[in-house]
N, C-alpha and C positions, 0 to 999 in steps of 0.2 A: 212717833216715827221720826228719826233723824234725817233731815234732808236739807239741801241747799237748792234753791231754784233761781236761775238767772232769767232776766228778762230785759227788754229794751233794744235788742239787736235789730238789724234791718239793713236796708239799702240807703246809702247816703252818697252825695256827690263829693268829690275831692274838695277839701276846705271846710266841709260841714262838721257838725257835732252830733254826738249821741251820748246818752247817759245810760249805762247798764246798771241794773240792780241785782243784788244777790241777797235774797231773803232766806233766813234760816228758820227752821222749825225743829222742835225736839231737843234743842240745846241753845245755850246762850252764846251768841256769836262773839260778844265782846270779851269772853274768857279765852278766846282763841286768836292766834295769829291768822291773818287772812291774806291770801294771795290771789291775784288775777293772773291767769296764764292765757296764752293763745297758741293755736296750732293752725298753721296755714297748710294747704295741700302739699303733700310730699315733704313736709318739714316736721321737726320734732316740736314738742310742747315747750314753750319758753315762758319763763317768769317775766312779767312786765312791770308789775307793781305789787309790792307786798308791804303789809303794815303789822306792827307788833300788837299785842293784845291790850296793853295798858298805856304805855307812854307815847304811843303814836309814832315811834320810829318807823321810817319808811325806806324802801329800796325802789329805785326807778331804773328800769333798763334804759340805756342810752338812746334807744330808738324812740322812746316816748317822753323823754325829759322835756319839760316846757310845754307839753301838749296835753298830757293825761294827768289827772289827779284822782286820789282815792280819799274817800271819807266814810265815816261811820255814823249811823243813826241808831244809837243803842235802844232808844225807846221803840223803834220799829224792828229791832233785831236784823238790821239790814246794812250792807256795805254797798257803796256806789262807786262806779268808775266813770268819771267824766272824761270824755274824749273830744278834744277840740282839734281843729286844723287837720282833719283826717286825710290820709294819703292812701292811694291804691295799695301800697304795701302793708297797710294795716288790715287788709282783708284776711279774715281768719275766723275760726270758731273760738269764742272767748269762754273761758271757764273761771269760776271762782272756787276757792278751796279753803278749808279750815284745818289748822294744825295746832295741836296742843304744844305750847312752848312757854318758856319763861317770860316774865312780864315785858322785858325790853327786847326780846329776841325777834329778829326779822328772819323769816324762813323763806329761802329762795329755791330750795331743791324740791322738786315735785314729789319725791318719794317720802318726804317728811309729812305730807299732808294726808289726813285721815278721811276728811269729808270732801266730796266733789259734787258740783252741780252737773247738770246734763249738758251744758254748753248752749251758747246762743250765737247764731251766725251774724257776723258783721261784714258787709260787702261795701267797699268804697269804689265807686265807678261812676263815670259820666254817661 
């Protein structure tokens, strides 16, 4: 069964950190471009961090530059989203997704993604 499962969300105070995991099963995640998206209440789903399948090219949304990073652990078939210096405006449901793309292509449009996780809630509040 092909699936992506996110974990690591929760409640954190402003300025804190969280690391989200996106574990794949049923397919090899490093063959795919991967994206992290988020959706806040009443807003659309936005791409915040995307990485290509092979050469590690990345896209960072301006809102997360300098605070969030993405990394792959191919042995674990997992992608991570490290979030530092969290702000209340980072509160959202976070999703990971996989897209079949060329080796260096970074995919930022959500309709290009084939596989989606179920989402994990991140709440930044004091």
